[in-house]
BAPAPA-432411 format. One record per residue (C-alpha): residue in one letter; x, y, z. Coordinates in steps of 0.02 Angstrom, whole numbers, always signed. Example, Ala and Ser with C-alpha at 12.3 -4.5 7.8 and 13.67 -1.06 7.14 Angstrom:
! residues 2
{r A&east +615&north -225&up +390}
{r S&east +684&north -53&up +357}
//
This chain:
! residues 184
{r X&east +4051&north +234&up +604}
{r X&east +3988&north +217&up +423}
{r X&east +4126&north +327&up +359}
{r X&east +4259&north +229&up +461}
{r X&east +4194&north +66&up +396}
{r X&east +4199&north +128&up +217}
{r X&east +4376&north +187&up +237}
{r X&east +4433&north +26&up +302}
{r X&east +4344&north -65&up +156}
{r X&east +4418&north +58&up +28}
{r X&east +4592&north +22&up +100}
{r X&east +4576&north -159&up +48}
{r X&east +4677&north -197&up -110}
{r X&east +4573&north -337&up -186}
{r X&east +4505&north -354&up -364}
{r X&east +4317&north -336&up -362}
{r X&east +4313&north -236&up -197}
{r X&east +4227&north -90&up -278}
{r X&east +4091&north -198&up -338}
{r X&east +4070&north -269&up -162}
{r X&east +4067&north -96&up -83}
{r X&east +3932&north -45&up -208}
{r X&east +3832&north -200&up -161}
{r X&east +3843&north -160&up +26}
{r X&east +3785&north +14&up -14}
{r X&east +3627&north -54&up -89}
{r X&east +3589&north -164&up +66}
{r X&east +3534&north -128&up +238}
{r X&east +3706&north -165&up +311}
{r X&east +3717&north +8&up +402}
{r X&east +3546&north -2&up +473}
{r X&east +3518&north -191&up +501}
{r X&east +3522&north -266&up +676}
{r X&east +3656&north -392&up +720}
{r X&east +3529&north -520&up +783}
{r X&east +3349&north -528&up +823}
{r X&east +3370&north -537&up +1011}
{r X&east +3538&north -600&up +1068}
{r X&east +3661&north -453&up +1031}
{r X&east +3652&north -293&up +941}
{r X&east +3464&north -305&up +909}
{r X&east +3441&north -130&up +863}
{r X&east +3457&north -15&up +701}
{r X&east +3640&north -11&up +664}
{r X&east +3687&north -161&up +769}
{r X&east +3769&north -258&up +624}
{r X&east +3879&north -113&up +580}
{r X&east +3927&north -87&up +760}
{r X&east +3953&north -278&up +790}
{r X&east +4064&north -288&up +641}
{r X&east +4170&north -143&up +687}
{r X&east +4191&north -208&up +865}
{r X&east +4245&north -378&up +801}
{r X&east +4373&north -287&up +694}
{r X&east +4439&north -190&up +838}
{r X&east +4448&north -351&up +944}
{r X&east +4525&north -459&up +811}
{r X&east +4659&north -341&up +766}
{r X&east +4707&north -325&up +950}
{r X&east +4706&north -517&up +965}
{r X&east +4817&north -543&up +814}
{r X&east +4943&north -406&up +871}
{r X&east +4954&north -479&up +1044}
{r X&east +4928&north -662&up +1013}
{r X&east +5043&north -785&up +1115}
{r X&east +5081&north -877&up +952}
{r X&east +5132&north -773&up +800}
{r X&east +4987&north -756&up +676}
{r X&east +5042&north -695&up +509}
{r X&east +4900&north -608&up +430}
{r X&east +4890&north -460&up +306}
{r X&east +4789&north -303&up +349}
{r X&east +4676&north -339&up +207}
{r X&east +4635&north -518&up +270}
{r X&east +4607&north -446&up +444}
{r X&east +4480&north -316&up +375}
{r X&east +4389&north -437&up +265}
{r X&east +4361&north -575&up +394}
{r X&east +4310&north -459&up +535}
{r X&east +4210&north -326&up +449}
{r X&east +4120&north -448&up +324}
{r X&east +4103&north -610&up +427}
{r X&east +3912&north -574&up +448}
{r X&east +3871&north -505&up +280}
{r X&east +3749&north -647&up +265}
{r X&east +3637&north -542&up +375}
{r X&east +3609&north -406&up +246}
{r X&east +3428&north -401&up +192}
{r X&east +3396&north -539&up +316}
{r X&east +3301&north -451&up +458}
{r X&east +3131&north -367&up +439}
{r X&east +3028&north -261&up +553}
{r X&east +2863&north -338&up +611}
{r X&east +2743&north -283&up +749}
{r X&east +2666&north -374&up +898}
{r X&east +2563&north -320&up +1038}
{r X&east +2645&north -290&up +1213}
{r X&east +2591&north -200&up +1365}
{r X&east +2676&north -33&up +1396}
{r X&east +2729&north +40&up +1571}
{r X&east +2549&north +91&up +1608}
{r X&east +2491&north -91&up +1573}
{r X&east +2406&north -35&up +1404}
{r X&east +2425&north -152&up +1256}
{r X&east +2507&north -66&up +1109}
{r X&east +2594&north -123&up +944}
{r X&east +2782&north -125&up +964}
{r X&east +2908&north -157&up +827}
{r X&east +3028&north -310&up +830}
{r X&east +3146&north -392&up +714}
{r X&east +3099&north -555&up +623}
{r X&east +3204&north -659&up +500}
{r X&east +3158&north -659&up +314}
{r X&east +3295&north -780&up +244}
{r X&east +3278&north -767&up +50}
{r X&east +3448&north -860&up +34}
{r X&east +3434&north -1013&up +147}
{r X&east +3618&north -1066&up +140}
{r X&east +3675&north -1073&up +320}
{r X&east +3777&north -931&up +407}
{r X&east +3967&north -939&up +389}
{r X&east +3949&north -1026&up +219}
{r X&east +3826&north -899&up +156}
{r X&east +3942&north -758&up +199}
{r X&east +4086&north -845&up +102}
{r X&east +3971&north -875&up -45}
{r X&east +3906&north -696&up -49}
{r X&east +4090&north -622&up -32}
{r X&east +4157&north -735&up -172}
{r X&east +4027&north -669&up -295}
{r X&east +4132&north -501&up -288}
{r X&east +4313&north -545&up -225}
{r X&east +4427&north -688&up -221}
{r X&east +4451&north -747&up -40}
{r X&east +4604&north -840&up +20}
{r X&east +4583&north -1011&up +94}
{r X&east +4621&north -936&up +269}
{r X&east +4483&north -807&up +242}
{r X&east +4362&north -937&up +190}
{r X&east +4396&north -1049&up +338}
{r X&east +4394&north -907&up +458}
{r X&east +4224&north -834&up +396}
{r X&east +4145&north -1009&up +374}
{r X&east +4186&north -1066&up +549}
{r X&east +4172&north -908&up +645}
{r X&east +4027&north -974&up +738}
{r X&east +4133&north -1110&up +813}
{r X&east +4058&north -1231&up +933}
{r X&east +3884&north -1157&up +914}
{r X&east +3882&north -1266&up +754}
{r X&east +3796&north -1438&up +766}
{r X&east +3904&north -1555&up +873}
{r X&east +3929&north -1673&up +720}
{r X&east +4040&north -1535&up +654}
{r X&east +4156&north -1516&up +802}
{r X&east +4295&north -1622&up +734}
{r X&east +4293&north -1521&up +570}
{r X&east +4294&north -1352&up +670}
{r X&east +4439&north -1412&up +776}
{r X&east +4535&north -1462&up +624}
{r X&east +4499&north -1289&up +541}
{r X&east +4554&north -1196&up +701}
{r X&east +4720&north -1299&up +701}
{r X&east +4753&north -1267&up +517}
{r X&east +4708&north -1083&up +523}
{r X&east +4727&north -996&up +690}
{r X&east +4648&north -843&up +622}
{r X&east +4483&north -941&up +619}
{r X&east +4487&north -967&up +806}
{r X&east +4536&north -793&up +840}
{r X&east +4393&north -722&up +740}
{r X&east +4272&north -844&up +830}
{r X&east +4340&north -776&up +997}
{r X&east +4324&north -592&up +941}
{r X&east +4143&north -628&up +880}
{r X&east +4101&north -703&up +1046}
{r X&east +4188&north -555&up +1145}
{r X&east +4099&north -427&up +1044}
{r X&east +3933&north -522&up +1081}
{r X&east +3954&north -558&up +1267}
{r X&east +4072&north -429&up +1329}
{r X&east +3999&north -282&up +1230}
{r X&east +3827&north -344&up +1190}
{r X&east +3847&north -291&up +1013}
//
């Protein structure tokens, strides 16, 4: 899966992509979980989640009821990198839990160590723009990929973004489907 991910990223024709790929290589992107407990909460979950979101989003764009004009590069960037904010974000810690025999033992679990407290979608946009230039559509899609899990005070803004850039809504849906239908 790592090689397929790298091949997809290397196929993106965007200035600065080499630097972004080098950055990713120096992080825990390939081994990080996708979350601490909700989906993909295992080693490699972030990579697997990102690849599944790409697969679903590509299908959704190709089969959408309304025509969604989007380049292959944009599709790859928003799907594969929407959660780049999660690199170097989770750490392994230990807690006591009873095993099957009822004996207490130390077990590993993921915890959050947010050294860049800048939100979620907006953090991914910020991190990506340090390496590559994003289109407005890409920024909106990545920023609002969490959809209506954002605070209710932002619902009007999210709705306006989804109307302006249908790709943002499709990315949100693909993210939800990967999470809830595939548990990754």
